[in-house]
N, C-alpha and C positions, 0 to 999 in steps of 0.2 A: 494329211489334215492337222494342222498345227494349232499347237496347244497357244494362248495364249495365256504369259505370266503376270500373274495379279501382284504388286507393290504390298508388300508385308511394312502394316507400323507396329510401334512397337506397344509388348505388350502391357497394362498395368502396373505386373508386378518388375518389369523393367525399370518403368518410369519411376516405380519407387524407390528402386535399388538406385537410380544416378541421383532422383531427387536427395537421399538421404546420403550420399555419396559428399553433395555438394553442402550438404548442411551439417559434416562433421567438415571439411575446408574452412569453412565460414567459420566454425567455431575453432576451430585452431586457432584461424586469424587472425583474429578480434582481439584477443591480449596479446597479439603483435603489435595491432595499430593505436594500441589506445598506448601503450608504452610510447610509442612514436610518438604519438599524440604530444603524452605530456613530457617529455624529451624535449620535444620544439618549443611550447608551453617553459619550460624553466628557464632555457636559454634566452629564449625572446624577453623574461623577466629579467635577467641578466642586462639583457644591452639595454632596457630601460633603464637598471639603474646607472648605467655607467653615463648613459648621458643625461640624466640628472647630477652626478657628480660635474662632468666639464661646464656644465651651466652654474653647478654653484661655486668654481674653482674661479671663472669671468666676472659672476658677483664677486668673489672675494678680492679679486684687483682692483674695486672699484671704492671697494670700503675695508681697507687696513688689515685685510688678509681674513678677517671674518666668517666663516663656512656659511653661515643661513641669515635670513634677519629673523630673528627672535620675538618671543608673543606676539605673532599674526597666523594666528588660528579660527578655529570654526568659530569662536566669539566674532570675529570681523565679520565685516559684509565682504561676499561675494570680490570686488575691486578690492582690496586691503588685504587680501591673506597673502602667503608669502610668494608664489609662486608668479603673483602678480611682478613681482621687485626681482624674482630671476628668469626669467625665461622668456624668449622674445620669438613670436609680439606675446605682449602682456596678459596670460590668462590666467583663471584659479586654476582650470582643469584640462593641462594639457595631458592628451592623450599616453606620455613618458610617465606619467605618474597612477597611469593601470595597469594591476599584475594582471594578463589572461587568465588565469585561474581562478579569481578572485572575481567571483561576481555577484553584482550589485555593490561596490563596497561605502559603505556609508562618505556622503558629501565626497565621491565621483576621486578618489585616493587611495590605491592600494599603500603608500609608503608613510611611512614615520621618522621623522629626526629626533638625533638622539641629544635632545635640552640639556646634558649633563658636559657638554663641550662648550655652550655661551655661559652654564654657572659658573662651569672651573674656568673662563677664561681663554680656551682653548681655540688656536687659528689654525690657519694653513701657515707653514711654516717653524709652530711648534714643535720643542722635542720632548720635554721634560712628560712623560707619560709614566713615570712610576717604575720603569723597566719594560715597557710596553712600548714598542715603533707607530709610526704611522701605520703598517703592514697590517696593527694588533687592533687599532683604534678604531669602532665603528662609528660611522657619518648617518649613517641610514639603512633603516631595515623592514622586513616586512610587518604592516599591523593588522590585527585581527579586521575585519570584515563589517563588525557592527560598532565600530573604533570611529567618531565622526572626528577626530585633532590631529594636527600635522606634529605635534613633539610627544615625544613619551620621555616625561617632569619624572622626580625626583620619587618614588611611590609606583609609579605604573605601570613598572616592568612586570609583572604575572598576566594583568590582566591585558597588558596595549598592546603587546609584543607578539605576531605568530611564529611560531615554530614550525610550525610543519604544513606550511602552505602550498608546500611541493610533495609533501609523501614525508613516509615515517625515513625512509634510503636518502632523501635530498633535503630533507625539512625545507628551510628557506634562505631566502639572498639578502646577504649584508652587502654593505658600497663604505666598503673602508678609508681610510683619511686617506691613501695612498691614490683613491681611486679606480682598486683594484677590486672589483665581483666575488665576492665565494658565497658556499654556505657553510664554509668553515670556521671557528670561532676558535682564536686560543684563549684553552681552558685557564690559562692560567689568575690566581688570583691575587689580587691587587689589596694593600691593606685599607680601609679605611674607604673602601666601594659599597655602596648601595646595593648594584645589582652588575651582573654582567654585562654590560653596555658605558660603564664607570671607571673612569681612570683613577679615582682616587685622589685625595687631594693631592694639586701641582703647588708645585714652589714659583 
């Protein structure tokens, strides 16, 4: 007489153990996945800034070295704001002006220009930065999400500039006059400077 073998399924305890193991693995992986996503967004933001820098340099060739159009901010109609005069095709809200970690920024842009450059008459090719070099002078940085204008004007630094867009360790990205992008800012104090973005009076 032949005995038939019964197919034995998983018991409830075995299923719970497997589910528990999967849960532990997911819990271990999630921080790594989040870290990788934040790293990718940080790098993406740097890439955007480099592209903006290239567009600003091309603009400067046609405008006697001036780094950007001054005074064309949020108070102007959409078709009169500075990105329209810099980017091709003309557009006030090009995608490269958005940081991927900046959720719903005011006026559809995440970056803010350093108005000290225009105020001090600093252009691409300028050399007198009171001991700083073009690798130290900030051209553009990341703004607070709620600020709707495009320029960091005199007295605006504490409330307009976002120091920790990408977290405490990475801080924020900055575009410098030599068009490199970094989260490192020269801590050197300049006599007569109003804030860390200012070069102080130039001759």
